[in-house]
C-alpha angles and dihedrals in degrees: 000000000000117000094244091055092049091050092049092047094054092043091048093050091048091049092048092050095047096044124087113251129193089246099043143012122257116274121236119252090254095052093045091051091049090052090051091046091056088056094046110139095002104068100347124067109239096218093050093046091053090051092049092050089051093049094046089050091052092050091053093054116072116236114265 
């Protein structure tokens, strides 16, 4: 699968998990990342997941 498609797939899953849905509340960042981690290598590209975790961690920390 092309890199761009893998990046979009991981970002889309994260967005779906952390967004409120009519059938369930939004998951926290921690819960969403643990769900993605369980799928690492199977349905989630490892390199893209690592990049997402890094970006999410940077968003959580305020700029110095």
